[in-house]
Structures are given as C-alpha cells and as structure tokens.
C-alpha positions as CSV (number, residue, x, y, z in Angstrom):
1,M,0.0,0.0,0.0
2,T,1.2,3.5,-0.8
3,A,0.5,5.8,2.1
4,P,-1.2,9.0,1.0
5,S,0.4,12.3,2.0
6,T,-1.2,13.7,5.1
7,F,0.6,17.1,4.9
8,G,-1.8,19.9,5.6
9,L,-4.5,17.7,7.1
10,S,-5.9,18.2,10.6
11,R,-4.7,16.0,13.5
12,E,-8.0,14.0,13.3
13,A,-7.6,13.4,9.6
14,R,-4.0,12.3,10.1
15,N,-5.1,9.9,12.9
16,L,-7.7,8.3,10.6
17,H,-5.1,7.8,7.9
18,F,-2.8,6.3,10.5
19,L,-5.6,3.9,11.8
20,L,-6.4,2.9,8.2
21,T,-2.8,2.2,7.4
22,N,-2.5,0.1,10.5
23,L,-5.6,-1.9,9.6
24,V,-4.2,-2.7,6.2
25,E,-0.6,-3.4,7.3
26,E,-1.3,-5.4,10.5
27,V,-4.1,-7.7,9.4
28,P,-3.1,-10.5,7.0
29,G,-5.2,-10.9,4.0
30,V,-6.7,-7.4,3.8
31,Q,-6.6,-6.3,0.2
32,S,-8.5,-3.1,0.1
33,V,-10.2,-0.8,2.7
34,A,-12.6,2.1,2.1
35,V,-14.4,4.5,4.4
36,V,-17.6,5.7,2.8
37,S,-19.9,8.6,4.0
38,S,-23.6,8.1,4.4
39,D,-24.2,9.7,1.0
40,G,-22.0,7.1,-0.7
41,L,-18.8,9.1,-1.2
42,L,-15.4,7.7,-0.6
43,L,-13.8,9.5,2.4
44,L,-10.7,7.4,3.0
45,S,-9.0,4.7,1.1
46,S,-6.1,2.2,1.5
47,D,-5.5,2.7,-2.2
48,A,-4.1,6.2,-2.6
49,E,-3.4,5.8,-6.3
50,R,-7.1,4.9,-6.9
51,N,-8.5,8.0,-5.2
52,A,-8.7,9.7,-8.6
53,E,-11.0,6.9,-9.8
54,A,-13.4,7.7,-7.0
55,R,-13.7,11.3,-8.2
56,E,-14.1,10.2,-11.8
57,A,-16.8,7.8,-10.9
58,R,-18.7,10.6,-9.2
59,E,-18.4,12.6,-12.4
60,G,-19.8,9.8,-14.5
61,K,-16.5,8.8,-16.2
62,P,-15.4,5.2,-16.4
63,S,-14.3,3.7,-13.1
64,G,-11.0,1.9,-12.5
65,P,-10.0,-1.7,-12.4
66,R,-11.9,-4.3,-10.5
67,G,-10.9,-4.5,-6.8
68,S,-9.9,-0.9,-6.3
69,S,-11.0,1.0,-3.3
70,A,-13.2,3.2,-5.5
71,D,-15.0,0.0,-6.6
72,L,-15.1,-1.2,-3.0
73,A,-16.6,2.1,-1.9
74,T,-19.4,1.7,-4.5
75,V,-20.2,-1.9,-3.3
76,V,-20.0,-0.9,0.4
77,S,-22.4,2.0,-0.2
78,G,-24.9,-0.3,-2.0
79,I,-24.7,-3.0,0.7
80,G,-25.1,-0.4,3.4
81,S,-28.2,0.9,1.7
82,L,-29.6,-2.6,1.2
83,T,-29.0,-3.6,4.8
84,L,-30.5,-0.4,6.1
85,G,-33.7,-1.1,4.1
86,A,-33.8,-4.7,5.4
87,A,-33.3,-3.6,9.0
88,K,-36.2,-1.1,8.6
89,L,-38.4,-3.7,7.0
90,M,-37.7,-6.3,9.7
91,D,-37.9,-3.7,12.5
92,F,-34.9,-5.1,14.3
93,G,-32.9,-1.9,14.7
94,A,-29.8,-0.6,12.9
95,T,-27.4,-2.9,11.1
96,K,-24.0,-3.1,12.8
97,H,-22.0,-5.3,10.4
98,T,-22.4,-7.4,7.4
99,M,-20.1,-10.2,6.2
100,I,-20.2,-11.8,2.7
101,A,-18.1,-14.9,2.2
102,M,-17.2,-15.8,-1.4
103,D,-15.2,-18.5,-3.0
104,D,-12.1,-16.3,-3.5
105,G,-12.5,-13.7,-0.8
106,S,-14.6,-11.9,1.8
107,L,-16.3,-8.6,2.1
108,F,-16.9,-7.0,5.5
109,V,-19.0,-3.9,6.0
110,M,-19.3,-2.2,9.5
111,S,-21.2,0.9,10.5
112,I,-19.0,3.7,11.9
113,S,-21.3,6.7,12.8
114,D,-23.9,8.9,11.2
115,G,-24.4,6.3,8.4
116,S,-20.7,6.2,7.5
117,L,-19.3,2.7,6.7
118,L,-16.1,0.9,6.8
119,G,-15.6,-1.7,4.1
120,V,-12.8,-4.3,3.9
121,H,-12.1,-6.7,1.0
122,G,-10.2,-9.7,2.3
123,S,-8.5,-12.6,0.5
124,A,-9.9,-16.1,0.7
125,D,-7.3,-17.1,3.3
126,C,-7.9,-14.2,5.7
127,D,-9.0,-15.0,9.2
128,M,-12.5,-13.5,9.3
129,S,-12.6,-13.1,13.1
130,V,-9.3,-11.2,13.1
131,V,-10.5,-8.9,10.3
132,A,-13.8,-8.3,12.2
133,Y,-11.9,-7.6,15.4
134,H,-9.6,-5.0,13.8
135,M,-12.5,-3.4,12.1
136,A,-14.3,-3.0,15.4
137,L,-11.1,-1.4,16.8
138,F,-11.0,1.0,13.9
139,V,-14.7,1.9,14.3
140,G,-14.3,2.4,18.1
141,R,-11.4,4.7,17.6
142,A,-12.7,6.6,14.5
143,G,-16.4,6.8,15.2
144,H,-16.4,9.7,17.6
145,V,-14.1,11.9,15.4
146,L,-15.9,11.4,12.1
147,T,-17.7,14.7,12.3
148,P,-19.3,16.5,9.3
149,E,-16.3,18.9,9.3
150,L,-13.8,16.0,9.1
151,R,-15.9,14.2,6.4
152,S,-15.7,17.4,4.4
153,E,-12.0,17.7,4.9
154,L,-11.4,14.1,3.8
155,R,-13.5,14.5,0.7
156,Q,-11.6,17.7,-0.2
157,S,-8.4,15.8,0.4
158,L,-9.4,13.1,-2.1
159,E,-10.4,15.7,-4.7
160,N,-7.0,17.5,-4.2
161,D,-5.2,14.2,-4.7
162,A,-7.2,13.6,-7.9
163,T,-6.5,17.0,-9.4
164,G,-2.9,17.1,-8.2
165,S,-3.6,20.3,-6.2
166,A,-1.5,21.1,-3.1
167,R,-3.3,20.7,0.2
C-alpha cells in the first residue's frame, strides 16, 4: 500500500489515515479498505493511487479496475443501503455489520457513525474473526471523530489528490 500524503491535514484526519494504514498493514489478507460517507462518497482509502478513480466515478467517467478502493466504496455503499432497508423492513434496529463470504475472498461492512461505513475486502485465506476484530477497533477509535467537518476535509483531500492540487 502506498500511504497517502497527510501534509496539511488536521490532526483528526491524520489519525484516521494512521488507523487505516495500521488496519491494512497489521491484518493479514486485507486487500483493500474504504471508508464511505452516508451519501456514498469515498472518504478514506487504502488505495491512494485509486482516489482519482473515486472522483471520476462521481463525475460519470469510467471507473477503475476491479478490486480498487473506488469500486469497493461503491459496493460498500450499496450493501449499506440494502441492509439499512432490510433492517427497517424487519424492524430489528440498525445494522451493525455485514459479512459476505465468497469462493475467493470476503467482504466486510461495518457501521461507523452517522451512516458512514467501513468496508474491507479480504482474501480467501484471511481470518474473518481477526478482520472483524480489527474493524471493530477502527470503528471504536474513529467513530467519535468522524464529524461533518472531518468528512468534508477528507472529501476535499481526495479531490485534491485527484486534481494534483496542493493541500
């Protein structure tokens, strides 16, 4: 993973980048991670070189290769919306986490706060309980700082990365 530059970001934004980097580097089998806002926009990604693809996708241009964080953000947002609807229909309260096991990998989605979601794409050989544990740690540490102001800063940071602007 190529760590994105955090120069010029607030302390909270730098801390979220640090937590995301730790999640990716410390958990074996994690391939891609995305933090998505309640409106479906990519806020934070383990895939810094793919951040431009997230912006292009929002503008209606072709998206990047399969498996990128931009693609993960799209899937996470859709799953979050689907599970929110299912939870309302079943009247069992809010959805806390979703896990999808596939032949060649796993997808984990966990609620953070205010409808924001953490999505993790894991390899087929990842230990699902370890991934879920580290996701819960991330959510516990990040949830209280993910304010509207910080979400706005993170979105602006992604757009700056995409346009090559200095922060």
